[in-house]
Backbone bond lengths (Angstrom), bond angles and torsions (degrees), N, CA, C in turn:
res aa  C-N    CA-C-N  psi(-1)  N-CA   C-N-CA  omega(-1)  CA-C   N-CA-C  phi
1 M - - - 1.457 - - 1.527 110.66 -
2 N 1.335 116.94 -36.90 1.453 119.75 -178.46 1.521 111.99 -63.50
3 D 1.328 117.52 -37.29 1.465 120.49 177.90 1.525 110.45 -62.67
4 L 1.307 116.30 -40.75 1.456 120.97 179.53 1.526 109.76 -63.89
5 L 1.323 117.20 -43.34 1.462 120.79 178.92 1.523 111.36 -65.58
6 K 1.318 117.01 -37.04 1.466 120.61 176.76 1.519 110.57 -65.06
7 D 1.330 116.21 -42.28 1.463 120.35 178.42 1.529 110.82 -62.73
8 L 1.324 116.66 -41.07 1.464 120.52 178.47 1.524 110.99 -64.79
9 A 1.320 116.20 -43.03 1.459 120.63 -179.66 1.529 111.37 -65.53
10 A 1.308 116.87 -31.35 1.466 121.33 -178.17 1.524 112.91 -85.12
11 L 1.315 117.39 -5.59 1.457 121.14 -178.25 1.526 109.58 -64.02
12 S 1.303 116.52 112.14 1.455 122.30 -178.53 1.524 108.19 -126.84
13 R 1.298 115.37 111.89 1.455 121.12 -178.45 1.522 109.25 -129.35
14 P 1.326 118.38 165.07 1.466 120.57 179.13 1.527 111.59 -55.39
15 R 1.305 114.08 141.40 1.473 120.98 -176.61 1.531 112.12 -54.52
16 L 1.319 117.13 -42.73 1.461 120.26 -178.61 1.527 111.82 -63.56
17 L 1.320 116.59 -39.55 1.461 121.28 179.02 1.534 110.37 -64.02
18 L 1.325 116.93 -43.52 1.464 120.20 179.44 1.528 112.06 -70.49
19 R 1.326 117.28 -35.83 1.472 119.73 176.45 1.524 110.65 -63.15
20 A 1.318 116.13 -41.73 1.467 120.30 178.36 1.528 110.34 -64.89
21 A 1.331 116.74 -40.10 1.466 120.00 178.62 1.520 110.92 -64.65
22 R 1.323 117.36 -43.10 1.474 120.12 177.95 1.530 111.23 -63.15
23 A 1.322 116.40 -36.06 1.466 120.31 178.90 1.521 111.11 -66.06
24 G 1.326 117.07 -27.31 1.460 120.78 179.89 1.519 114.49 -84.26
25 L 1.315 117.76 -9.24 1.464 120.84 -177.29 1.533 114.28 -57.77
26 P 1.331 119.66 -43.61 1.476 118.20 -178.16 1.530 114.11 -60.45
27 A 1.312 117.57 -27.25 1.464 120.86 -178.70 1.527 112.78 -87.28
28 Y 1.325 117.59 -8.23 1.465 121.47 -177.21 1.522 110.66 -70.77
29 D 1.312 115.38 124.63 1.463 122.65 176.19 1.518 106.79 -118.15
30 R 1.318 115.90 109.09 1.463 121.66 -172.75 1.526 112.33 -53.86
31 V 1.298 117.50 -49.66 1.466 121.39 -176.21 1.527 110.40 -66.24
32 R 1.296 116.49 -41.78 1.461 120.10 -176.17 1.519 113.04 -77.41
33 H 1.333 117.85 -37.65 1.462 120.61 -171.76 1.524 115.83 -98.34
34 L 1.318 118.60 -32.91 1.464 120.31 -169.53 1.525 113.64 -62.83
35 R 1.323 117.36 -43.04 1.480 119.09 -179.87 1.513 111.20 -58.72
36 R 1.315 116.81 -42.61 1.464 120.29 -179.06 1.531 111.11 -70.72
37 I 1.299 117.34 -45.68 1.461 120.83 -177.07 1.526 111.20 -65.76
38 A 1.340 116.57 -45.91 1.467 120.41 -177.54 1.524 112.28 -85.30
39 R 1.324 116.15 -6.61 1.476 121.53 -179.51 1.527 111.24 56.12
40 L 1.339 114.27 52.62 1.462 121.51 -179.24 1.526 109.52 -119.99
41 P 1.346 117.92 152.48 1.454 120.64 -178.90 1.525 113.37 -73.31
42 A 1.334 117.43 -24.25 1.462 121.35 -179.53 1.526 108.77 -143.21
43 V 1.317 115.77 163.24 1.464 120.77 179.57 1.526 108.70 -78.71
44 P 1.345 117.41 115.32 1.465 120.72 -178.80 1.533 111.32 -86.16
45 A 1.313 115.18 175.48 1.460 121.07 173.29 1.529 108.26 -65.06
46 P 1.332 117.77 156.66 1.464 120.19 -177.54 1.529 114.27 -54.51
47 R 1.309 117.65 -39.47 1.469 120.21 -178.40 1.529 111.24 -63.25
48 E 1.335 116.81 -45.90 1.460 120.46 178.90 1.527 110.79 -66.52
49 A 1.317 116.03 -39.34 1.463 119.92 178.52 1.524 110.45 -61.85
50 L 1.324 116.83 -43.55 1.458 120.41 180.00 1.519 112.12 -64.04
51 T 1.305 117.00 -36.85 1.463 120.25 178.55 1.528 110.34 -60.87
52 V 1.319 116.37 -45.81 1.468 121.11 179.57 1.528 110.50 -67.50
53 L 1.318 116.23 -45.63 1.464 120.92 -177.57 1.530 111.93 -64.14
54 M 1.324 116.47 -42.13 1.466 119.72 -179.61 1.526 111.18 -64.01
55 A 1.326 116.64 -39.20 1.468 120.04 179.00 1.532 110.34 -63.59
56 E 1.311 116.87 -41.36 1.465 119.66 -179.79 1.531 110.99 -72.24
57 E 1.318 116.84 -35.03 1.456 120.28 -179.88 1.523 111.49 -64.61
58 V 1.320 117.26 -36.50 1.465 121.31 178.13 1.533 110.36 -60.05
59 V 1.312 116.59 -40.40 1.466 121.13 178.70 1.533 110.09 -64.73
60 H 1.335 116.30 -44.73 1.465 119.45 -179.90 1.527 111.46 -65.86
61 E 1.323 116.86 -38.03 1.458 119.88 178.04 1.526 110.99 -64.12
62 A 1.316 116.98 -40.10 1.465 120.47 177.51 1.527 110.64 -63.76
63 D 1.332 116.69 -40.79 1.466 120.69 177.06 1.527 110.83 -62.81
64 R 1.331 116.35 -42.21 1.469 120.97 -179.87 1.522 110.31 -62.49
65 R 1.313 116.31 -48.10 1.467 120.50 -178.18 1.534 112.07 -64.95
66 A 1.319 116.37 -34.15 1.467 120.81 -179.28 1.530 112.04 -80.78
67 G 1.329 117.02 -11.35 1.461 120.11 -179.55 1.515 113.13 70.71
68 R 1.317 116.19 29.61 1.467 120.22 -178.34 1.530 111.24 -68.52
69 A 1.310 115.18 143.94 1.459 121.22 179.52 1.528 111.56 -67.15
70 T 1.313 117.72 -20.85 1.461 121.29 -179.21 1.526 112.53 -81.60
71 Y 1.334 117.50 -7.43 1.461 120.88 -178.98 1.525 110.67 -66.12
72 S 1.335 115.40 132.95 1.464 121.43 177.51 1.522 108.83 -119.66
73 V 1.336 115.84 111.55 1.457 119.29 179.27 1.527 110.69 -64.89
74 A 1.330 117.60 -33.86 1.463 120.70 179.13 1.524 110.87 -63.89
75 R 1.313 116.71 -44.65 1.473 120.78 178.38 1.526 110.78 -65.53
76 H 1.326 116.47 -41.24 1.458 120.68 178.31 1.533 110.34 -61.10
77 L 1.315 116.35 -42.41 1.468 120.41 177.66 1.526 111.85 -63.07
78 E 1.325 117.06 -43.13 1.468 119.87 177.38 1.522 110.94 -56.63
79 I 1.298 115.89 -43.97 1.465 120.66 -178.94 1.525 110.35 -66.28
80 L 1.329 117.14 -43.91 1.463 120.06 179.37 1.527 111.90 -64.37
81 I 1.315 117.25 -39.83 1.465 120.63 176.62 1.520 109.84 -59.99
82 A 1.320 116.76 -46.40 1.465 120.99 179.66 1.535 110.88 -63.30
83 I 1.324 117.77 -39.88 1.460 120.92 178.84 1.528 110.15 -62.13
84 L 1.324 117.03 -47.33 1.458 119.97 -179.84 1.530 111.30 -62.49
85 A 1.315 116.46 -41.76 1.467 120.32 -179.45 1.527 111.67 -67.76
86 E 1.312 116.87 -43.69 1.470 120.36 -179.10 1.532 110.98 -68.35
87 A 1.322 117.33 -34.67 1.467 120.55 178.66 1.522 111.05 -62.76
88 R 1.312 116.22 -32.50 1.469 120.46 177.94 1.519 112.22 -67.34
89 L 1.314 117.28 -20.82 1.471 121.52 -178.69 1.521 113.25 -88.61
90 L 1.336 117.04 -9.85 1.467 119.65 179.04 1.524 110.28 -67.81
91 P 1.331 116.85 147.95 1.461 119.05 177.18 1.526 110.59 -61.89
92 R 1.307 115.36 141.79 1.468 121.21 178.82 1.526 109.88 -76.12
93 L 1.321 115.56 135.95 1.466 120.61 174.55 1.523 107.88 -97.27
94 V 1.296 115.57 130.80 1.481 119.31 -177.72 1.498 109.68 -95.68
């Protein structure tokens, strides 16, 4: 769990991308969106969902930085929205 929290804390993306992701949070419906975004057969626990989402986000970030034609800002935003929403569901460490 600590590695996941470290990865989340180290997530540094362009301000505009994160602002757009935060703006999408109110519309995020875990049951409806997570299976499609994470490409999973069922809705997993937040920790498992974050593991899958973070791995996919790294690929999209690499595509964005490389300027690849296959990069989809819409898909990247969906993943970031899901990451932010799922991170809120993790147990708080005191």
